[in-house]
RORO-641004 format. One line per field, with one value per residue: x, z, y of N, C-alpha, C, CB in turn; residue in three letters. Coordinates in Angstrom, 2 decimals. Atoms other than C-alpha are relative to their C-alpha. Glycine has a CB too. Layout:
<marvexs>
n.X <- c(X;...)
n.Z <- c(Z;...)
n.Y <- c(Y;...)
ca.X <- c(X;...)
ca.Z <- c(Z;...)
ca.Y <- c(Y;...)
c.X <- c(X;...)
c.Z <- c(Z;...)
c.Y <- c(Y;...)
cb.X <- c(X;...)
cb.Z <- c(Z;...)
cb.Y <- c(Y;...)
residu <- c(ALA;...)
</marvexs>
This chain:
<marvexs>
n.X <- c(-0.82;-1.48;-0.58;-0.45;-0.39;-1.16;-0.12;-0.52;-0.95;-1.02;0.12;-1.42;-1.22;-0.85;-0.41;-1.29;-1.01;0.11;-1.19;-1.63;0.06;-0.09;-1.54;-1.20;-0.12;-0.52;-0.94;-1.15;-0.46;-1.59;-1.20;-0.44;-1.12;-0.90;-0.81;-0.61;-0.78;-1.54;-0.37;0.06;-1.06;-0.87;-0.60;-0.79;-1.16;-0.83;-0.50;-0.76;-1.33;-1.05;-0.96;-1.58;-1.20;0.12;-0.83;-0.91;0.43;-1.13;0.87;1.07;-1.16;-0.07;1.52;0.11;-1.00;-0.86;0.40;-0.80;-0.83;-0.71;-0.32;-2.05;-1.65;0.12;-0.77;-1.77;-0.27;-0.57;-1.05;-1.40;-0.55;-0.70;-1.36;-0.76;-0.38;-1.40;-1.52;-0.48)
n.Z <- c(-0.78;-0.16;-1.07;-1.16;0.12;0.30;-0.81;-0.83;0.29;-0.31;-1.41;-0.71;0.68;-0.94;-0.97;0.05;0.01;-1.65;-0.60;0.47;-0.12;-1.41;-0.19;0.27;-1.15;-0.82;0.17;-0.03;-1.12;-0.49;1.25;-0.99;-0.53;0.93;0.92;-1.25;-0.24;0.64;0.20;-1.58;-0.46;0.55;-0.26;-1.26;0.26;0.19;-1.35;-1.10;0.57;-0.22;-1.90;-0.22;0.99;-0.69;-1.33;0.83;0.74;0.73;-0.46;1.53;1.19;0.37;0.44;1.42;1.30;-0.66;0.83;0.42;-0.97;-0.52;0.72;0.13;-0.94;0.75;0.60;-1.37;-0.28;1.57;0.40;-1.06;0.20;1.76;-0.17;-0.53;0.53;1.52;-0.57;-0.46)
n.Y <- c(1.71;0.27;-0.84;0.70;1.12;-0.35;-1.59;1.02;0.55;-1.68;-0.29;1.15;-0.29;-1.05;0.54;0.31;-1.27;-1.00;0.86;0.01;-1.49;0.25;0.38;-1.03;-1.13;0.66;0.68;-1.54;-0.73;0.49;-0.49;-1.15;0.14;0.61;-0.82;-0.64;1.19;0.15;-1.44;-0.58;0.98;-0.72;-1.14;0.21;0.35;-0.43;-0.75;1.72;-0.06;-1.40;-0.45;1.03;-0.67;-0.86;-0.19;0.71;-1.02;0.80;1.30;0.40;0.20;1.76;0.70;0.19;0.51;0.32;0.74;-0.89;0.38;1.59;-0.23;-0.75;0.71;1.47;-0.32;0.26;1.90;0.83;-0.17;-0.32;1.33;0.01;-0.51;0.39;1.85;-0.57;-0.32;1.40)
ca.X <- c(-5.04;-2.25;-2.13;-1.84;0.53;2.86;2.18;3.24;5.98;7.42;6.64;9.08;11.53;11.83;11.82;14.91;16.36;15.69;17.65;20.43;20.59;20.83;23.52;25.59;24.94;26.29;28.95;30.78;30.30;32.43;34.75;34.78;36.00;37.99;39.76;40.00;41.30;44.06;44.61;45.05;47.58;49.52;50.10;51.54;53.75;54.95;55.63;57.17;59.74;60.52;61.49;63.49;65.25;65.16;66.87;69.47;70.12;73.22;70.87;68.07;71.15;72.54;68.45;68.42;70.87;71.67;71.25;73.92;76.19;76.23;77.06;80.50;81.53;80.89;82.62;85.98;85.67;85.97;88.34;90.98;90.77;91.63;94.49;95.81;95.50;97.43;100.27;100.69)
ca.Z <- c(55.55;53.94;55.24;58.33;57.29;56.22;59.40;61.15;59.49;59.93;63.45;64.15;61.77;63.71;66.66;65.52;64.41;67.99;69.43;67.25;67.79;71.78;71.49;69.25;72.01;74.47;72.62;71.66;75.31;76.18;73.00;74.96;78.00;76.95;75.25;78.94;80.30;77.89;77.45;81.53;81.47;78.42;80.08;83.37;81.44;79.82;82.85;84.52;81.73;81.78;85.31;85.35;81.79;84.25;86.89;84.91;81.99;80.88;81.96;79.29;76.74;77.11;76.89;73.65;71.46;73.39;69.81;68.35;71.08;71.03;67.60;67.69;70.44;68.33;65.82;68.24;68.81;65.41;64.31;67.50;66.87;63.08;64.11;66.44;64.31;61.10;63.64;64.38)
ca.Y <- c(135.34;136.24;139.67;137.99;135.66;138.15;141.32;137.72;137.10;141.05;140.97;137.73;139.18;142.31;140.36;138.81;141.81;143.42;140.43;140.46;144.05;143.22;140.89;143.04;146.19;143.43;142.08;146.05;146.50;144.20;144.51;147.93;146.69;144.60;146.90;149.06;146.17;145.93;149.77;149.91;146.64;148.31;151.38;149.82;147.77;150.78;152.73;149.22;149.53;153.12;152.93;149.56;151.59;154.19;152.63;150.02;151.86;149.46;146.23;147.06;148.12;144.62;143.09;145.00;144.18;141.31;139.10;141.42;140.83;137.38;137.79;140.03;137.72;134.49;136.40;136.92;133.61;132.30;134.93;134.61;130.36;130.68;133.19;130.94;127.52;130.13;131.00;127.42)
c.X <- c(1.70;0.77;0.62;0.88;1.29;0.36;0.82;1.49;1.18;0.22;1.56;1.62;0.99;0.20;1.18;0.97;0.13;1.07;1.72;0.61;0.68;0.74;1.08;-0.02;0.89;1.66;1.17;0.04;0.78;1.02;0.60;0.29;1.14;1.24;0.89;0.71;1.61;1.10;1.04;1.49;1.37;0.41;0.52;0.79;0.96;0.80;1.10;1.32;0.32;0.63;1.02;1.07;0.82;1.35;1.49;0.05;1.12;-0.76;-0.95;1.23;0.24;-1.79;0.01;0.53;0.97;0.23;1.55;1.18;1.14;0.61;1.31;0.04;-0.05;1.10;1.54;-0.29;0.77;1.23;1.54;0.17;0.66;1.34;0.89;0.39;0.87;0.85;0.53;0.77)
c.Z <- c(-0.13;0.11;1.39;0.26;0.04;1.30;1.40;-0.22;0.54;1.29;0.38;-0.99;0.70;1.54;0.08;-0.03;0.91;0.73;-0.08;0.43;1.54;0.44;-0.78;1.00;1.18;0.09;-0.40;1.71;0.54;-0.61;1.16;1.21;0.64;0.25;1.48;0.42;-0.70;-0.16;1.28;0.09;-0.66;1.09;1.47;-0.46;-0.22;1.13;0.71;-0.56;0.10;1.10;0.15;-1.02;0.62;0.71;0.06;-1.11;-1.06;-0.10;-1.41;-1.15;-0.57;-0.27;-1.57;-0.89;0.65;-1.73;-0.87;0.44;-0.17;-1.32;-0.15;0.81;-0.27;-0.89;-0.12;-0.09;-1.32;-0.60;1.03;-0.22;-1.03;0.23;0.96;-0.56;-1.18;0.47;0.23;-1.15)
c.Y <- c(0.34;1.44;-0.35;-0.52;1.06;1.46;-1.12;0.21;1.29;-0.23;-1.26;0.42;1.17;-0.11;-0.62;0.69;0.49;-0.87;0.07;1.38;-0.11;-0.58;0.48;1.24;-0.77;-0.42;1.42;0.44;-0.75;-0.59;1.50;-0.36;-0.70;1.08;1.34;-0.36;0.20;1.03;0.20;-0.88;0.51;0.76;-0.08;-0.57;0.83;0.60;-0.48;0.34;1.17;-0.12;-1.27;0.62;1.11;-0.11;-1.07;0.32;-1.21;-1.49;0.36;0.52;-1.44;-0.81;0.27;-0.49;-0.98;-1.32;0.12;-0.32;-1.06;-0.41;0.04;-0.78;-1.05;0.45;-0.18;-0.68;-0.76;0.68;-0.47;-1.94;-0.11;0.73;-0.55;-0.93;1.00;-0.06;-1.21;-0.50)
cb.X <- c(-0.44;0.58;-0.89;-0.47;-0.53;-0.07;-2.20;-0.53;-0.13;-0.83;-2.02;-0.56;-0.41;-0.63;-0.72;0.18;-0.17;-1.90;-0.26;0.22;-1.74;-0.76;0.18;-0.09;-1.71;-0.76;-0.40;-0.89;-0.89;0.00;-1.07;-0.92;-0.15;-0.65;-1.44;-0.45;-0.89;-0.13;-1.46;-1.67;-0.38;-0.43;-0.92;-0.46;-0.02;-0.31;-0.98;-0.64;0.18;-0.67;-1.46;-0.21;-0.64;-1.19;-1.17;-0.11;0.31;1.65;-0.95;-2.00;1.46;0.90;-1.57;-0.04;0.97;-0.47;-1.51;-0.33;-0.79;-1.28;-0.52;0.85;0.28;-1.61;-0.31;0.61;-1.85;-1.24;-0.22;-0.45;-0.83;-1.08;-0.04;-0.20;-1.84;0.24;0.14;-1.22)
cb.Z <- c(-1.34;-1.33;0.26;0.31;-1.16;-1.78;0.55;-0.37;-1.55;-0.18;0.78;-0.49;-1.43;-0.12;0.28;-0.72;-0.70;1.11;-0.52;-1.82;-0.17;0.49;-0.13;-1.57;0.66;-0.08;-1.11;-1.16;0.87;0.87;-2.20;0.21;0.33;-1.66;-1.54;0.87;-0.69;-1.30;0.02;1.33;-0.48;-1.12;-0.27;1.12;-0.79;-0.80;0.99;-0.54;-1.28;0.13;1.98;-0.54;-1.37;0.68;1.42;-0.05;0.52;0.99;1.94;-0.21;0.57;1.80;0.83;-0.41;-0.80;1.92;-0.63;0.27;0.90;0.62;-0.17;0.43;1.73;-0.85;0.09;1.59;0.16;-1.38;-0.34;2.33;-0.03;-1.43;0.27;0.92;-0.83;-0.80;1.38;0.40)
cb.Y <- c(-2.00;-0.89;0.76;-0.65;-1.10;0.35;1.22;-1.48;-0.52;1.81;-0.46;-2.36;0.42;1.32;-0.62;-0.54;0.99;-0.03;-1.17;-0.18;0.79;-0.42;-1.31;0.60;0.54;-0.91;-1.25;1.79;0.46;-0.80;0.71;0.98;0.37;-0.12;0.91;0.19;-1.31;-0.37;1.11;-0.57;-1.61;0.69;1.12;-0.60;-0.65;0.55;0.03;-2.26;-0.41;1.45;-0.09;-1.98;0.70;-0.05;-0.44;-1.15;1.99;-0.03;0.03;1.33;0.46;-0.96;0.86;0.66;1.35;-0.42;0.47;1.18;-0.38;-1.42;0.62;1.81;-0.07;-0.54;0.78;0.36;-1.01;0.09;1.35;0.94;-0.96;1.07;1.26;-0.09;-1.57;1.50;0.87;-1.06)
residu <- c(UNK;UNK;UNK;UNK;UNK;UNK;UNK;UNK;UNK;UNK;UNK;UNK;UNK;UNK;UNK;UNK;UNK;UNK;UNK;UNK;UNK;UNK;UNK;UNK;UNK;UNK;UNK;UNK;UNK;UNK;UNK;UNK;UNK;UNK;UNK;UNK;UNK;UNK;UNK;UNK;UNK;UNK;UNK;UNK;UNK;UNK;UNK;UNK;UNK;UNK;UNK;UNK;UNK;UNK;UNK;UNK;UNK;UNK;UNK;UNK;UNK;UNK;UNK;UNK;UNK;UNK;UNK;UNK;UNK;UNK;UNK;UNK;UNK;UNK;UNK;UNK;UNK;UNK;UNK;UNK;UNK;UNK;UNK;UNK;UNK;UNK;UNK;UNK)
</marvexs>
C-alpha cells in the first residue's frame, strides 16, 4: 500500500516535471523567435543608419556632436557678451 502511494506520487511528480519541461521548451522557442525578430530589426536599423550617414555625412556629424556644438555656441555667446560688457 505504501509502495502504491509512492509510485503514484512519483508518477504525478514525473508528469508535473514533463509539463514544466514542455512549458520551458515552448518559452525557449518563443524567446528564440523574439530574438530573431529583434536581430532582424537591429540589422535593418543599422543598414538604414549606414545609408543615411552615407547620404548625409554632415547632418550625421551634427547629430552626433550636437551637445558639444551647443555647448561651444553658448560659450561663445557668453564670452562675447562678457567682452562687450567689459569694453563698455
